[in-house]
C-alpha positions, 0 to 999 in steps of 0.5 A, a space after each residue: 356583164 360579169 365581175 371581171 368586166 365591172 372591175 376593168 371599168 372601175 380600174 379605167 375610171 380610176 385611171 382617167 380620174 388620176 390623169 385628170 387630177 394630175 393635169 389640173 395640178 400641173 396647170 395650176 403650177 404653171 399658172 403660178 409660175 407665170 404669175 410669179 415671173 410677170 409680177 411687179 409686186 416684189 420689193 423695190 426700194 425706189 418704188 416705195 414713194 408715191 412720187 412720179 419721176 419727171 416726164 422725159 424730154 421736158 425742158 426745165 427752167 434754168 434752175 433746179 434743186 438738189 433738195 431731197 424734199 423738192 421735186 426736180 431733176 436731181 432730187 432724193 429719188 435720183 440720189 437713191 437711184 444712184 446708190 442702187 446703181 452703185 450696188 448693181 455695178 458692184 455685183 458685176 465686178 469681174 476678176 481681171 485674171 479670168 480672160 473668159 469673163 466679160 470686160 468690166 469698165 476699163 480702169 487701167 491705162 493698158 486697156 486696149 482700144 478693142 476692149 474699150 470698144 467692147 465695154 462701150 457696146 456691152 456695159 454691165 452697168 446699163 445692159 442686161 448681160 446675155 452670155 452665149 456659149 459657142 459649141 466651137 470657135 466661130 468666125 465673125 463672117 458667119 456670126 454677124 449676119 445672124 446677130 444682125 437679126 436681133 439688134 433691137 427690142 422695143 426701143 432698146 438696142 442689143 449689142 454683142 462682143 466676142 472673146 477672140 482667140 487672142 484672149 481679149 473681148 472685142 467687137 465682133 468683126 469680119 475676119 475675127 475668130 471667137 470662142 465665146 459671145 456676150 450679148 447685152 440689151 440696154 436696160 433703159 432709155 430716156 423714155 422707158 425701162 425694159 419691160 416684161 413683154 420686151 424681155 420675153 420677146 428678147 428671150 424667144 428671139 435670142 434662143 432662136 438666134 442661138 440655135 442658128 449659130 450653135 450657141 447656148 444662151 444663159 438667160 438671167 432671171 426676169 424679176 431681177 432684170 426688171 428690178 435693175 431696169 426700173 432702178 436705171 430708168 428711175 435714175 435716167 428720169 431723175 437726171 433728164 435735165 434740159 436748161 433753157 436761157 431765153 432772149 427776148 427782143 427789146 423792140 420789134 420781133 426779129 426777122 428770121 432771114 436777118 437772124 440767120 446771119 447773126 447766128 452764123 457769125 456767132 458760130 451756130 451750124 444749121 443741121 439738116 433737120 433745121 436745128 441750130 446747134 453750137 458745135 463742140 469741135 469734135 462732131 457733137 454740139 454743146 447746146 442748141 437754139 430754137 426760134 420758138 416759131 414754125 418754119 412758116 413764120 417770118 419773125 420771132 420775138 424770142 429765142 431759146 438756147 437749150 443745154 442737154 445737161 447730161 449729154 455734155 461733159 463738165 470739162 466743156 462747161 456747156 452752161 458757161 458757154 451757153 450763157 456767154 453766147 446769150 450775152 454776146 447775142 444780147 449785144 448783136 440783137 438788142 435783147 434781154 436774157 429772161 426766164 420762161 416767165 419773161 423775168 430778167 436773169 441777173 448774173 447772180 442768178 446765172 452764177 447760182 445756176 452754174 453752181 447747181 449744174 456742178 452739183 448735178 454733175 457730181 451726182 452723175 459721177 457718183 453713179 458712175 455715169 458721168 455727163 457726156 460719157 459713152 454711158 450717158 450718151 447711150 442712156 440719154 440719146 
């Protein structure tokens, strides 16, 4: 082996070592990037306390506290979350003079019905906005079948609106022509917040869908989206309040068959799922009623009226209507209004609770998520 061959072998060895070192550096950088993207160690003012939010869907006694030091559905954590949500909402304020900007919450009387529907579908306060720049104007007929392929991520709905040729944002419909699209995935539901895995799935599916319709998606930063999702879910968990008023028989248990007549006379409807609900006159309901027994039982000694507080607008006075209904049933059924511990509830106690309900509604208004609003119904459905 001559000197020239030895030199070639040496050069080749140096080259291979250089390539190996370069690949290791790139692998390390990629690993650190992924770790940063999925890290949950960044600062979150709402995650600094050790308190755990109340379990979703849990029914609360007909009393709750707004004291920041007390646990409950409307304590200090909920107030902090409300403040954080207000800050998030401010970041999404858009210039009304810019027709290409996605719509903010309607504030003026001249907002068109289509714009209101668009805001209800893609709401900057409770959705992660997903702008989609189209290569050219596209018809709703061609867009809708593709958009239908990405409507849910986990249990979070995904909605879309379009900038019509008229210059207004509106729901995408057959026959419409759109120059831009705006997607939105709901940041939180009653049960969970949007998480990293769901968001990664969303991004992957969104890119594939965008390629199919000839659009370029603008992907928000994962860490920022996760922080907003946790803030919103913390607010939802802190305001997931259900108030119950119980009726206890003063004598023998009631026969279920005879109860039906009394409940129908009181105005209750029986839903297909077997629930008894008090209709609100507009297709919804104010509160529900449970017999507290299985369908196989023939009698029950106790009824429970249940108000889903964030889902009923203050103007409907759901709690007042529920108490009035309970008092009427007391006469019909020979019963006593009691709490969960079978202690009678006096008019004074019920009045105090009614005042606390109003304070609860005020907190929701301060967070721009009024009870009974479209926002609230989406979050607490």
